[in-house]
C-alpha positions in Angstrom: -18.2 -4.9 -8.1 -14.6 -3.6 -8.0 -11.1 -5.0 -7.5 -10.6 -4.2 -3.8 -7.3 -4.6 -1.9 -5.4 -3.1 1.0 -1.7 -2.6 1.5 -0.2 -2.1 5.0 2.8 0.1 5.4 4.5 -1.0 8.6 6.5 1.8 10.3 8.4 2.2 13.5 5.4 4.0 15.0 2.5 2.0 13.6 0.9 1.3 10.3 -0.7 3.2 7.5 -3.1 1.4 5.1 -3.7 2.1 1.4 -7.0 1.0 0.0 -7.8 0.6 -3.7 -11.2 0.0 -5.1 -10.2 -0.6 -8.7 -6.5 -1.7 -8.8 -6.3 -4.6 -6.5 -4.8 -7.0 -9.0 -2.0 -4.5 -9.6 -1.4 -3.4 -6.0 1.5 -5.8 -5.3 3.3 -4.7 -8.5 2.6 -1.0 -7.8 4.0 -1.4 -4.3 7.2 -3.1 -5.5 7.8 -0.4 -8.0 7.1 2.3 -5.4 9.6 0.8 -3.0 12.2 0.9 -5.7 11.6 4.6 -6.4 11.7 5.3 -2.6 14.9 3.3 -2.1 17.3 6.3 -1.9 15.3 7.5 1.2 15.2 4.2 3.0 16.0 5.0 6.6 14.3 8.4 6.4 10.8 7.1 7.2 8.7 10.2 6.7 10.1 10.8 3.3 10.2 7.1 2.3 6.5 6.6 3.3 5.4 9.7 1.4 7.2 8.6 -1.7 5.7 5.1 -1.5 2.2 6.4 -1.1 2.6 9.0 -3.8 4.0 6.4 -6.3 1.3 3.8 -5.6 -1.6 6.3 -5.9 -0.2 8.5 -8.6 -2.6 7.4 -11.3 -5.5 8.4 -9.1 -4.0 11.6 -7.9 -6.7 13.9 -9.4 -9.6 11.5 -9.0 -12.2 11.8 -6.3 -12.5 8.0 -5.8 -10.4 4.9 -6.2 -7.8 5.2 -3.5 -8.0 5.8 0.3 -5.6 6.1 3.3 -6.6 4.5 6.6 -5.1 4.3 10.1 -7.1 1.1 10.7 -7.6 -1.8 8.3 -11.3 -1.3 7.9 -11.7 -1.5 4.1 -12.4 -4.5 1.9 -9.6 -6.8 0.6 -11.1 -9.3 -1.8 -7.7 -11.2 -1.9 -7.3 -11.9 1.8 -10.6 -12.0 3.7 -10.6 -8.3 4.3 -7.2 -8.2 5.9 -4.3 -6.4 4.2 -2.9 -8.7 1.5 0.2 -6.5 0.6 2.6 -5.7 3.4 5.2 -3.0 2.9 7.9 -2.8 5.5 9.4 0.7 6.0 12.4 -0.7 8.0 13.6 -3.1 5.3 12.0 -1.7 2.1 10.5 -5.0 1.3 7.0 -5.9 -0.1 5.3 -9.2 0.5 1.9 -10.7 -0.2 0.1 -12.0 2.8 -2.6 -14.3 1.4 -4.4 -16.9 3.5 -4.7 -20.4 2.1 
């Protein structure tokens, strides 16, 4: 089973995707909290993205499974028909849910 979800971090040069197998129901809240921690580096995209990824995945840091990073959205998202359901914008520092009706 699992609780699968993807977040898309949109940057000036493309997107980075974060996949979770077990924390999908928490991903939106984790992303919002991560963006707040990264707020002082908004505008410095490489540092800002690293902080956001680090904060979102920190509980799984020493685990072999549970989180993944992708350059294409090819993982499962049980919340949005396998498309990223959490969108993180590096230009504005905002987080939105993109759920299909």
